[in-house]
C-alpha positions as CSV (number, residue, x, y, z in Angstrom):
1,G,3.1,70.7,-82.5
2,G,4.6,68.4,-79.4
3,E,4.1,70.6,-76.9
4,A,0.5,71.0,-76.9
5,L,0.1,66.8,-77.5
6,E,2.6,67.2,-73.7
7,I,0.1,69.1,-72.3
8,A,-3.0,67.3,-73.8
9,H,-3.0,65.2,-70.9
10,R,-4.8,68.2,-68.6
11,I,-7.6,68.9,-70.6
12,T,-10.7,68.6,-68.5
13,R,-12.8,70.4,-70.3
14,I,-13.5,70.8,-74.1
15,A,-15.9,73.9,-75.5
16,F,-17.6,73.7,-79.0
17,D,-18.8,76.2,-81.7
18,K,-22.0,77.8,-80.6
19,T,-24.4,75.3,-81.8
20,G,-22.6,72.2,-79.9
21,T,-21.5,70.6,-83.0
22,L,-18.3,68.8,-83.9
23,T,-17.4,69.8,-87.6
24,F,-15.6,68.0,-90.2
25,G,-13.9,71.0,-91.9
26,K,-16.2,71.0,-94.8
27,P,-19.9,71.2,-94.7
28,S,-22.3,68.6,-95.6
29,V,-26.1,68.0,-96.3
30,T,-27.3,66.2,-93.3
31,D,-31.3,66.6,-93.2
32,T,-33.5,67.2,-96.5
33,V,-37.3,68.5,-95.8
34,I,-39.3,68.6,-98.4
35,F,-43.2,70.9,-98.2
36,N,-44.9,69.6,-101.5
37,D,-45.1,66.4,-103.2
38,L,-41.6,66.5,-104.6
39,S,-39.7,63.0,-104.0
40,V,-36.2,63.8,-102.3
41,K,-34.4,62.9,-106.0
42,E,-36.3,64.6,-107.8
43,F,-35.7,67.5,-105.3
44,Y,-32.1,67.4,-105.5
45,T,-32.5,67.3,-109.2
46,I,-33.6,70.3,-109.4
47,V,-31.5,72.0,-106.7
48,S,-28.1,70.4,-107.6
49,S,-29.2,71.5,-111.4
50,V,-29.3,75.0,-110.2
51,E,-26.9,75.0,-107.6
52,N,-24.5,73.3,-110.4
53,G,-23.5,76.6,-111.9
54,S,-22.7,78.8,-108.7
55,E,-19.4,78.9,-107.6
56,H,-20.4,79.4,-104.0
57,P,-18.8,76.7,-101.4
58,L,-22.1,75.3,-100.4
59,A,-23.2,74.7,-103.7
60,R,-21.4,72.0,-104.3
61,T,-22.0,70.8,-100.9
62,I,-26.2,70.6,-102.4
63,V,-24.3,69.6,-105.9
64,L,-22.6,66.6,-104.5
65,K,-25.5,65.8,-102.5
66,G,-27.0,65.1,-106.0
67,Q,-24.6,63.1,-107.2
68,Q,-24.9,60.7,-104.4
69,L,-28.5,60.4,-105.3
70,E,-27.4,59.8,-108.6
71,V,-29.6,62.2,-109.8
72,T,-28.9,63.3,-113.7
73,L,-27.5,67.3,-114.1
74,S,-29.6,69.4,-116.6
75,D,-28.5,73.4,-116.9
76,P,-31.2,75.9,-116.4
77,E,-33.2,77.8,-119.0
78,E,-32.0,80.9,-117.3
79,F,-29.4,81.5,-114.7
80,I,-28.3,84.3,-112.8
81,S,-25.6,84.6,-110.0
82,T,-25.6,87.7,-108.3
83,S,-22.3,88.3,-105.8
84,G,-23.4,88.9,-101.9
85,Q,-27.4,88.2,-103.3
86,G,-28.0,84.3,-104.2
87,I,-28.6,83.1,-108.0
88,E,-32.2,83.2,-109.9
89,A,-32.8,80.1,-112.4
90,K,-35.9,79.0,-114.4
91,M,-35.5,75.0,-114.7
92,N,-38.9,73.3,-117.1
């Protein structure tokens, strides 16, 4: 509100969250480290296809990254979502 803006000029210090990062209010993929011979695009083709069936907010972020890389999504052969436990899927 207006009162907060009026006193903002007295701010001398700002504390960030425990990671020391600024956030945009929604998650995003910033880095990808792959520990086998898959390319980044191959990796996101698989994980975006699997996460596309998940309702978790972080899954949406992974699918969005795949869309940014213009991967083609396909449906897993098997998909199980267990609340609080994650997902299991079989691809190819």
